[in-house]
N, C-alpha and C positions, 0 to 999 in steps of 0.2 A: 495274467489276467484272463478270465473266461471272456470269449468272443460273444458278441450279441446273439447270433444264430446258435451257438453252443449253449448259451444260457437258456434260451427258449426251448431248445430239444430237451435239455435237462429237465425243466419245469414240466414240460408236457410228459415226459416220462415218469416223473414223480407222481403227476396227477393221475395218470392211466394206472399206475401201480396201486395207489391209493384206493381208486375205484374198483380194481380188480379184487382187492383183498377186504374190503370193508364188510362183506357178508359173512366172512368166517370170524370176524371179530366180535367181542362182546359189545353190547349197546353203550356201556359206559367206560370211560378210560380208567386205567389202574391208578392207584394212589402214587405208585411210583412215576407214571408217566406225567402226572400232574406236578409232582415235585421236580421233574426234570425241565420244567418251563422256566426254572430259575436260569438256565442257560442262555435264554433270550434276553436277560437282563444285562446291565453293565453300563459303564459310561459310554456316551456318545463319542464315537470314534473322532479323532482330530483330522484325519485324513481319509481319502477314499479307500475302501477295501474292495476286494474281489467280489463282484456280484454273485458269482457261483457258490461262494461260502455261504452268503445270506440265503439263497434258495435251499442249498442242502441243509442249513440249520433249521429253516422252517419245516421242510419235509421230515427230517430225522427227529426233531424235537416237537414241532407243533402238531404233526400228523397224529401220533399216537395219543395226544392229549385231546383230540377232538371227540365230541359225542357222536355216536354211530347213527345220527339221524338220517343218513342216506342208505342205510341198511333196512332189513326187514323187521328188526325187533325193538324199534323205538316206538314207543306209545305215549310218551310224557307230554307232549303238546301236539296241536294239529300242525305238525311240521311235515310237509311232503319231503320225499326223497328227490333224487334227480333222475329224470328219465335220460338214457345216453344220448338220445337226439338233442335233448334241452342242453346237456353239458357240452356237446359238440358244437351247438349253435352259439353257446355262451363263449367258447374259446374263439370262434370267428368274430362275435360282436366285439369281444376284448381286443382282438388283433386290429379290427377295423377302426376302433375307438371313434364312432360317429356320434356327433351331436345331433340328436333326433329333433331338436327344437323347431327347426324349419325345413321345408323340402329343399331350399337352396344349400343348405348345410350337409344334408343327406338324402339324395334322391331314393337311395333303397330303403331307408327307414320310413320314408313318406309313402312309397308304395306299399310296403309291407304292412303298415298301419292300416292303409285303406282296405286291403284284402282281409286282414285279421279282423278288423271292425265288422265286416260283412259276415265272415264265417262265425264269429262270436254271436252276433245277434240271430243268426239263422239257427245256430246250435241251441241257444237258450230260449228261442221262440220270442225274443224281444222285438218291439217295433222296428222296422227297417231304418227309420230315420233317427234312431238313437244315436247320441254322441257317446264316443268311447275315448277314455284317457287312461294312459298307462302311468302310474305312480309307483312309489316305494312299497306300499302295502295297504292293508285295508283301513288304517287309521287315517292316513292321507286321502284314501279313496272316499272314505266317510266324510271327512272334513271338505274335500271339493264338492261332493254332491250337496252337502248341507249348506255350504257357502252359496252354491247356485240356487239352492231352494230359498235361502234367506232373501237373496236379491230379488228373486222373481215374485216372492209373496209381498215383499214390500213395494215393489213397483207396482203391482196391482192397486195398492192403496195410495199411489201418487208420491211414493218416497224412493229416491235414488241412492241406495246405500253406497254404492261405489264412489259416487260424487260427494255425498254429504256425510257418510259415516253412519254411525248408530246413535250418536248423542241427540236425543229427542225423537228418535224414530218411533213409529207405532210399535206397540207390544206384539210379539209373536208367541202364541201359545205353543208350547212344545209338549208333545205327549210321548212318553216312553214307557215301556213295560218294566216292572219290578226286577226282572232278570236281565235287562239290557247289559250288553258287554261294557266293560270299563273303558274301552277304546272309543265307544260312541259318546259317552260322556266327555271324554278328553276332546273329541272333536268338536262338541258343542262348545266346550270352553275355549277352543282355538278360534272359532268364528265368532265369538263374542255374545253367544246366546246364554252361556253359563252352564256349568256342570249340575248345579243344583236348583236353578230356576226353571224347574220342569214340572209337569204334571205326571205323576207316576200312577200307572194303572197296575192293580193287583195281578199276580200271576197264578196260574193254576199249578197243579202238582207236578207238571212236566216243565214249567218255565214259560209256558204260553201266555201272552197277554190276555187278560180277561176282556174280551171285547164286549161281552154282555153288560159290562159296568160302564161303558163308554157314555158320556153324557149326551143329551140330545144336541146334535151338531147346530141347531138354530139357537141354542143357549150360550154359544161362545161368539163373542164379538171379535172382530179383527182376524188377521191371518192365523192359520194353524198349521203346524208342522208335526206330523205323526211319524215315529221312527219305530219301525217293526224289525222283526229279527226272522232270518231263515237260517236255523241251525243254532239253537241255544248251546252255548259253549260247553256246558256239562252233559245235557241230555240229548242234544241234537234235535230238539223239538222245533216246530215251525209255527209261528203265528198264523192267524186265520186271515189270510190276505183278502179274500173275497169280500168278507165283512167290512174289513178295513177300508178297501177301495170304494165299497158302497157309501160307507160314512163320510170319507173325505169328499166324494162326489156330491153328496147332500149338503155339505157345508158351502162350497163354492170355492172361496179363496183358500184352499188347503192344498197340502203336498204330502204325498206318501213316500217315505224313504225306507229302504230295506238294508239292513246290515246283514249281508250274506257272505261273511268272510270265507267259510268253507261250504255252507249250506247251498249257496246259490248254484253249485254244480250238480245239485239233484234235478235241476231243470233239464240236464242233458240225458237223464235216465228216464225212459218211458215208463218204467215199473214204479216211479214215485209220484205220479200224476196227483195222487190224492193229497200228498204234502205240500205240493206247489201250487195248488189251485187258487187262481187269483194273483200270483205273485208277478206275472208279466204285466199287470195293470198298475204297478208302482211308477211314480215319476222319476225315481233315481234308485240305484242299487250299487253296492260296493262289495267287492270280492278280492281275494287273493288268487293269483295264479301259482304262487310258490307253496301253496298248500296242496289242494287235491289235483291240480294239474301237473303238479310234480316238475316244474321249471326251478331255476336256480333262484336263490335270494338276490335281489329283493324285486318283487313284481306284484303290484297291486293294480286293480282295474276299477275305474269309476264309469258306471253307465247312467246317462241322463236321458230320458226318452222326451224330453222337451227341447226341440232343436233350438240352438242358439243361446241356451241357458249358461253353458259352461264358457263359452266366449264372452258373454256379457260380464261375467265375474272376473275372469282372468287375463283379458286382452291387455298387452303391454305395448306401449307405443314409444318409439324412440327414432330419431332422425336417421340413424344408420341401418335401421331395419328395413329391408326392401319389401315392396309388396309382393306377395307370393300367391301362387295357385295351388290348390290342394290343401290338405289338412296341415294346420300349423300348430304343432304340439304345445309351443310355448304359450299360446293364447288360449289354451283350454286346461292347463294345470298350474298349480301354485309355482312351480319351478319353471325357469326359462331353459338353461342347459339341462339336458337329460340324456340318460342311457337308452338305447334302442331296444327297450325291453320287450317290444312286440315281436322282434325277430324270434326269440325263443318260443313265444307263444305260437306263432306261425308254425314253426318247426314241429312242435308237438301236435298241433291240430292237423298239419299236413301228414304227419306219420300216423296217427291214431284214426283219425276220421270220426265220423258221428258214432259209429258203432263202437270204436275203441275207447272213446271217452265214457260212453254209457257203461261198458264192461269195467273200466277203471273204477267207477262209482259203485257198481253192484259188487265187485269182488271185495272192496273194503267193507261195505255194509254186511255182506255175507260173513266176513272174518269177525266183525263186531258181534253179531249174533251168535256165532260159534263159541267165542270166549265167554259171552255171557251164559249160555247154556251150560258149558262145561263147569264154570264156577257156580252157578246156581245149583247144580246137582251135586256139588261138594259142600253145600252148606253156606255159601256166600249169599249175601243179599245184594240184589240187583235193584237198585233205586229208580231206574228210569225205564220206560218203554223203548226198547232199542229199534228205533226207526231208522237210524241213519248209521254213522260211523262211530258213535260215542257210546261208552259203557260207563256207568256211574256205579261204583261197588263199595260195600261197606262189609268188613269182616268182623263179626260178633258186636263191636261197639266202637264209637270214634277213636277212643285211645289205643285200642288194639289195632284198628285200621292204620293209624299213624305209625305204630311199630312195625306193621307189615310193609308199608311203604319204605320205611328205613332199611328194612331187611332186603327187600328187592333191590333197591339202588345199591346197597353194599354188595350183593350177589353179582349184579352188574350184566348178567346174561341178557336181560331185557331192561327197558327203563319206562316206568310210568310215575306219575307224580300225585301230589295231593290237591284236593280242592275243598272248598266250603260249600256245603249244600244245605240250605236252611239252618245256618249257623253252626253246623257240626262238620267235622272232617270226613272226608269220603275220598276213595281213590278214582281217579279218571283215566280210562283207558281210550286213547284216540288211535283209530286206524286211518292212516293217510298215505302210507308209502305204497308205490306201485308195486314194490317187491313182495309185500306181505301176502301170503296165500294161506289156504286153509291149514296147511301142515304148520306154518309159523304161528297160526292162531292156536292151534292145539298145543303147540311148544310153550306159547306164552302162558296159556292157562295152566300148564303142568308146572311151569317154574313159579307162577303165583301160589299154587297149592303147595308146592315143596317149601316155599318160604314161609308160608302159614305154619305148616308142620313143625318148621324149625323153631318157630316162636315158642312151641310147647316145651 
């Protein structure tokens, strides 16, 4: 039987070998590699087996069947790769196996949370009093922020939602844009405000909310929750936050939330100030670190600029929980036990610094522009203004575009996927890997063009 330390060393060697070889591999696994996954199946063993065999089987069979999302040629979703320092920190976090729920459970997690919260608010220009909570991803970050918003808005009209629930509560008017992401609606459903019980504002040709069509704020009775977007998932477009923040301020009992799963990181890039004007005036914001910040999955971040709002919603009381000093994560997030996700974020921020994060954003945006320009010059239709890291492409017509996507995925050298834009199929190219540079961008465009030629 493999000893414990031998097992860990073997697993580390396999992981390092995978990380070292992924750039030379196609972005998609081969059909044969996917077929080989059958070797992981079979009856549950009756007795213990050698753990070294399990690790070897995962490495030998599982590794080749992974998507190459940690390499430079994966453009299918806004999936960040993994910076080496994030992977290294993740290995330490897994070895430490800390429960970051309370400072008494993990002093290092509590301290790193405090430091990372300060660094993030400084980097993004958010109010220094902002609460920051680490969760599984943008869906839970959105839900956490929206739950805090719900409770704060209702409390302002004399209703304690945590004590009395939502039965009989005053109605909250929820305003979203027509191109709001599906996870925002999912989050609204999770917190009891409903996926469809919303006021939908029309969007312009880039997916931005038509703020010129907002009703007179004085015409709306009761609390209002406005959900805006930083980085429309297809076009990368940003809502007009200054106008929205002014509108929310005029109403009085209103809350501005921003879904910024990847677009929020544009706040770190001083060349994107026009896009993010007014964004820091939001009451809450949600983002992913496992997207553009390139830490491992999973890591979402909820920001609430109203102190005390998260704790009011998520505080948990039990006789065995000691009073603590410092940030108590379990009282600010839906989960109690939780992984110390902030440690990877700390490691990346500590390594890149302010200018490094800005350069990370700029490089991805430059690559998106390069891909768009090369495709446009070859006759492809670019459907969006490429203002961030998203390129929305159509080749000839929706049907041919769908065939092209199938051919690109079959080819496997790069990977990008379909989307629906205004009811028709388009191809979405998302640049979010720290490894993708202009050479990779040119290669991606060449592969797309070659696959289009193959259709003929």
